[in-house]
Every structure is written in C-alpha cells, then in structure tokens.
C-alpha positions in Angstrom: -0.1 0.1 0.3 0.8 3.8 0.6 4.1 5.0 2.4 1.8 6.8 4.8 -0.4 3.5 5.5 2.8 1.8 6.3 3.6 4.6 8.9 0.4 3.7 10.5 0.7 1.7 13.7 -0.7 1.3 17.1 0.7 3.2 20.3 -0.8 1.6 23.4 0.1 2.4 27.0 -1.7 1.6 30.2 -4.4 4.3 29.8 -4.0 5.9 26.4 -4.5 4.3 22.6 -3.1 6.5 19.7 -3.5 6.0 16.3 -1.5 7.7 13.7 -3.3 9.0 10.5 -3.2 7.8 7.0 -2.9 10.4 4.4 -6.8 10.3 3.7 -7.9 11.1 7.2 -5.1 13.9 7.3 -6.3 15.3 4.3 -10.0 15.0 5.5 -9.2 16.9 8.6 -7.4 19.7 6.7 -10.8 20.1 4.5 -12.8 20.5 7.6 -10.6 22.5 9.3 -10.7 24.9 6.3 -14.5 24.9 6.1 -14.7 25.3 9.8 -12.4 28.6 9.4 -14.6 29.7 6.5 -17.8 29.3 8.6 -16.2 31.2 11.6 -15.0 34.1 8.9 -18.7 34.3 7.3 -20.6 34.5 10.8 -17.8 36.9 12.1 -18.4 39.2 8.9 -22.2 38.9 8.9 -23.2 39.2 12.6 -20.2 39.7 15.0 -19.0 42.9 13.3 -22.3 44.6 13.0 -23.1 43.5 16.5 -20.1 45.4 17.8 -20.5 48.7 15.7 -24.2 48.5 17.0 -22.9 48.2 20.6 -20.1 50.7 19.9 -22.8 53.3 18.7 -25.4 53.0 21.6 -22.6 53.2 24.2 -21.0 56.2 22.3 -17.6 54.8 21.9 -14.9 56.1 19.6 -13.7 53.5 17.0 -10.2 53.3 19.0 -11.8 52.3 22.2 -14.3 50.1 20.6 -11.6 48.1 18.7 -9.3 47.9 21.3 -11.9 46.9 24.1 -14.0 44.2 21.8 -11.3 42.7 19.7 -9.4 42.4 23.0 -12.0 40.3 24.2 -12.6 38.4 21.1 -9.2 37.5 20.6 -9.0 36.4 24.3 -12.4 34.4 24.2 -11.0 31.2 23.4 -8.6 30.9 26.3 -11.5 31.9 28.4 -13.7 29.5 27.4 -11.2 26.8 27.4 -10.0 27.4 31.0 -13.7 27.4 32.0 -14.2 24.3 30.4 -11.2 22.9 32.0 -12.0 24.2 35.4 -15.5 22.4 35.3 -14.4 19.4 33.3 -13.4 16.0 34.8 -9.8 17.2 35.0 -7.5 20.3 35.4 -5.1 19.7 32.4 -4.3 23.0 31.3 -1.3 24.6 32.8 0.6 28.0 33.4 2.3 27.4 29.7 -1.3 27.2 27.9 -2.5 30.5 29.5 0.5 32.8 29.6 1.6 31.1 26.0 -1.6 32.2 24.6 -1.5 35.5 26.2 2.1 36.4 24.7 0.9 35.3 21.4 -2.2 38.2 21.5 0.3 40.5 22.9 3.3 40.0 20.7 2.1 38.6 17.4 -1.2 40.3 17.1 0.3 43.6 17.7 3.3 43.1 15.5 1.2 41.9 12.3 -1.1 45.0 13.1 1.7 47.2 13.0 3.7 45.5 9.9 0.2 45.8 8.0 -0.1 49.4 8.1 1.1 51.5 5.1 1.8 54.7 6.9 4.4 55.4 9.6 3.3 55.0 13.2 4.1 57.6 15.9 4.1 56.1 19.2 4.4 57.5 22.4 6.8 55.5 24.5 5.1 56.1 27.9 1.9 53.5 27.3 4.4 50.9 26.1 6.3 50.9 29.1 3.7 51.0 31.4 1.9 48.1 29.5 5.4 46.1 29.3 5.8 46.9 33.2 2.3 45.7 34.0 2.6 42.5 31.9 6.1 41.5 33.4 4.7 42.1 37.1 1.7 39.9 36.5 3.8 37.1 34.7 6.1 37.4 38.1 3.3 37.3 40.2 1.5 34.2 38.5 5.2 32.5 38.6 5.1 33.4 42.5 1.5 32.0 43.1 2.4 28.8 41.1 5.6 27.9 43.2 3.8 25.8 45.9 1.3 24.2 43.2 -1.7 25.6 44.7 -3.7 28.7 43.8 -5.7 30.3 46.9 -8.5 32.2 46.4 -6.9 35.4 47.5 -4.1 34.9 44.8 -6.7 34.8 42.1 -7.5 38.4 43.0 
C-alpha cells in the first residue's frame, strides 16, 4: 500500500491508545478545518462585526476604544472558554504554559502583525508601551510566584 499507511501503527500504553492517521484522514481533517474557518469568517463578518458596531454606537464609543476593547475580548475568548471548560471538566489539564503562551501570542504577534500591516509610519508614545510592559512583566512574575507551591489560593486569584 501507501507509504503513509505503512507508517500507521498503534501506540498503546496503560491508559492511552493512539492511531497515527493515514494520508486520506489527514487530508479530510485539513479540509474540515478549512471549512470551519470559512464558517467562522462568515459568521464574524455577517453577525459579530455589525453587532460590535451597534454596541459601540449605543455606548457612544470611539472606533479606537471599541476596537481595542471588543477585539481584545474577542481574541482572548478562546482562552477564557478553554479555561472555564477545563475548570468544570473532569480533570484540570491546562497549565501555566497554555495560559501565558496564548497571552504572549495575543500581545506580541497580533500587535506586531497589526503594525506591519499598516502602510503609513506610526508615531507611538513610549509611556503607554513602558506602562503596559511593566504591568505585564509584573503579572507574569506574580503568576510564577503563586504557582511555586502548586496551589492557587482564593486570595491569589484577586
């Protein structure tokens, strides 16, 4: 058969069984993933963006404030829902790397791509950048400090 099917093998441990996918299965998952992304894009374009525009109009928010607020909430929603689902799920499997890693992606990659996509030169005041970096660094240090004992107390979540 196919060289991909030759690689198919069963990995078994005491409690976990994994099958490596064949080429057809991998292609099917790829097509399904693209279809899901297309559906999300259509839903956001047809429903989410107009809803945000209407909310911004009702609250009399400027485009900058609305964009910063609602887009930040939208980009952080997956981590929030994943954390909530893990909290109320059968096991707590999400670690500090998942939460901090996704936050770093949102802060670094999204901001960098937004700055790279602009066609005009940006003039940025250094004070908000230093402020944000300071607060983010202190929050990461506090998070690491709270995780040292492996237990999060209620007061540490404040």
